[in-house]
Residue, then its C-alpha position, 0 to 999 in steps of 0.5 A: x348598220x344591220x338592224x336584224x338577221x334571219x339565221x334559221x333556216x340558213x341560206x341553202x340549208x336543209x330542214x326537217x322535223x320540228x325546228x325553229x325559225x330564228x334570228x335577231x332584230x334590234x327594234x322589232x316588237x313584232x316579227x312575222x314569217x312567210x314561207x312561199x308567200x304564206x304567213x306561218x305566224x308571229x315569232x316570240x320576240x325579246x329573247x336574250x342575244x348577248x352577241x347583238x349588244x355591239x350592234x343594237x346596244x341591247x341583248x333582248x333582240x332574239x326571236x323564234x318561231x316553232x315550226x314543223x318543217x315536215x308539213x312542207x312538201x319536199x324540195x326548195x322553199x323561200x322564207x321571208x321575215x318582216x319586222x313591224x311590216x318591213x322585210x329584213x331577212x330572206x333565204x331559200x332553203x330545202x326540206x325533206x320529210x324526215x319520217x316520210x309524212x308530216x308527223x310519224x308515230x309509232x316508230x323507233x330506231x337507234x343508229x351509231x355514227x362512227x368517228x363523230x364528233x371526233x375521230x375515235x368517238x361514236x355518237x348514238x342517234x335515237x329517233x324522237x317522235x316529239x321532234x320528228x328527227x334523230x337526236x344524239x342520245x349518247x357520245x362515247x370515246x373509242x369503239x362502241x361495238x365488239x370487234x371480236x368474233x363468235x358469241x362475244x359479238x353480243x357482249x354489251x347492251x343489246x336492244x331489239x326493236x320489232x313490229x308484230x305482224x302488219x301493225x305500227x306498234x314498236x316493241x322494245x326489249x333490252x339486255x346487258x351481256x358480258x362473259x359472266x352471262x356465258x354458261x357451260x353450253x356456250x349460250x348467253x343467258x340473263x333476265x331482261x331489265x324492264x320486265x319479268x322474262x328471261x333471255x338466251x342467245x346462241x350462235x346458229x352455226x351458220x355464217x348468216x344469220x349468225x345468232x338466235x335469241x329466245x325471250x320467255x316470259x312468266x307464262x311461257x310465251x316466247x319471242x324468238x329472233x334470228x339475226x346478224x350483227x354488223x360491224x357497226x353493231x346494227x342488228x337485222x333479221x326476223x322475229x316470231x312470237x310463240x304462245x306457250x302451247x306452241x312447241x319449240x320445233x313449231x316455233x323455230x320452224x315458223x321463224x325460219x320459214x314464215x317469220x312474223x316480221x322484222x327485227x332491228x336493234x343495236x349492240x353497243x357499249x352505251x350505259x344501261x341507264x341510257x337504254x332505260x329511256x326506251x319504251x317498254x314492250x306492251x305484252x298484252x298488245x303482242x299477245x293480242x296481235x298474235x291472234x291476227x296472223x291472217x293479217x300478215x302481208x308486208x312484214x312477212x314479205x320483208x322477213x322472208x326477203x331477209x332469210x336467204x340462208x341454208x340449210x334451215x334445219x340447223x337453224x331450227x335446231x339452234x333456236x330450239x336449243x336457245x329456248x331450252x337454255x332458259x329451262x322451259x318445258x316444251 
């Protein structure tokens, strides 16, 4: 009769991020785990496992050990578990560092997985720093992104994630758009949900990038975005931060020709409440970062690689119009 089992990691499974080594044993008072021949610690023993009553005659048989699988090199590994010094479980498994290192900080990302967990459903995955992996933060039935064309592709909850210059800080802004936000000029205007600022979005008149948005805060500083929205609602493009003394023309030109960095995000039908869990943008950090434009390197190269469109003058004009739609004087 089996006395114990190693369930996680499973044989030939792939692990990453913060997870657990777990299973059950009928009589163990101490469970120690070894990975690649090296002890990684003792597991908590005695958690409830009602499914083991038939084998062990009791339910307090579970064990678990918290591990950061990202600390292991990418590739194959061997794990063995010992109950009171006697081996009772073993498995070969694989690891991949989910964030590219043992513990990734300052990153933010949301992606939508279509037809999961069932056909016609969509799951939103959000990067969790504490778990070092993506977690399912919402599940909705039906499509989560607009299927229409034009400005209506931005209807829903819009999230912008962007890094300034070559720093690791991730800023996030979000807004909810609908037909009610469409003004007589064909622009979408609204206020942001997490700070005192207004936003206006319009089409560039180009096939790609299709949209531009401008966010103006209470002192007149402006964030401008030039981007596309994919069929799955993914935002990708470039970003520029402009102080209040910078003209609309200069701000738009910088965005088109020498953007400060890249912007990602989503357009989805998920609830505004779910979006409120995202981190708010640190305004002071953004302004401070703007004073260090000489440090532009990697992000500027990434941004320039995305902008392959023509003609640029029309896009500059569209960005100017988006800024003016907020009623700012520049």
